[in-house]
C-alpha positions in Angstrom: -32.0 40.3 -30.5 -30.6 42.5 -33.3 -33.6 44.9 -33.5 -31.7 47.7 -31.7 -28.8 47.3 -34.0 -31.1 47.7 -37.0 -32.8 50.7 -35.5 -29.4 52.4 -35.1 -28.3 51.3 -38.6 -25.5 49.4 -36.9 -23.9 46.0 -37.3 -21.7 43.9 -35.0 -18.7 41.7 -35.9 -18.6 39.5 -32.8 -20.9 38.3 -30.0 -19.9 37.4 -26.4 -21.5 34.5 -24.6 -21.1 34.2 -20.8 -22.4 31.7 -18.3 -22.4 31.6 -14.5 -23.8 29.7 -11.6 -26.2 31.4 -9.3 -24.5 33.4 -6.5 -27.5 32.7 -4.3 -26.9 28.9 -4.3 -24.0 29.0 -1.9 -24.1 25.2 -1.6 -23.2 24.8 -5.3 -19.7 25.2 -6.7 -19.3 28.7 -8.2 -18.3 29.0 -11.8 -18.3 31.6 -14.6 -16.8 31.7 -18.1 -17.2 33.5 -21.4 -16.3 33.3 -25.0 -16.2 35.8 -27.8 -17.4 34.5 -31.1 -16.2 36.5 -34.1 -18.7 36.7 -37.0 -17.5 36.0 -40.6 -18.9 39.4 -41.6 -20.5 42.3 -39.7 -24.3 41.9 -39.6 -27.5 42.8 -37.8 -29.3 39.5 -38.7 -30.9 38.0 -35.6 -30.7 34.5 -37.1 -27.0 34.7 -37.6 -26.4 36.2 -34.1 -28.4 33.4 -32.4 -26.5 30.8 -34.4 -23.2 32.3 -33.3 -24.4 32.5 -29.7 -25.4 28.8 -29.7 -22.0 28.0 -31.3 -20.3 29.8 -28.4 -22.5 28.2 -25.8 -21.6 24.7 -27.0 -17.9 25.6 -26.6 -18.3 26.4 -22.9 -18.3 23.6 -20.3 -21.8 23.7 -18.8 -22.0 20.7 -16.5 -23.1 22.8 -13.6 -26.5 24.3 -12.6 -26.3 27.6 -14.4 -28.1 30.9 -13.7 -30.6 32.1 -16.4 -30.3 35.7 -17.6 
């Protein structure tokens, strides 16, 4: 996940998580939402970025059939 950041000698200070239903399932209610999770300090550590992404995902209401990406 953060391999490209490390290759560029870069860091990030936030991660954005977004969800959406499949636009091809017209019979389903359409929904999309996102959240930006600020990090406590800028980093390029995959483990911390995944932890932040999962934290954000838990904050989004996901009771619908979502599209994978």
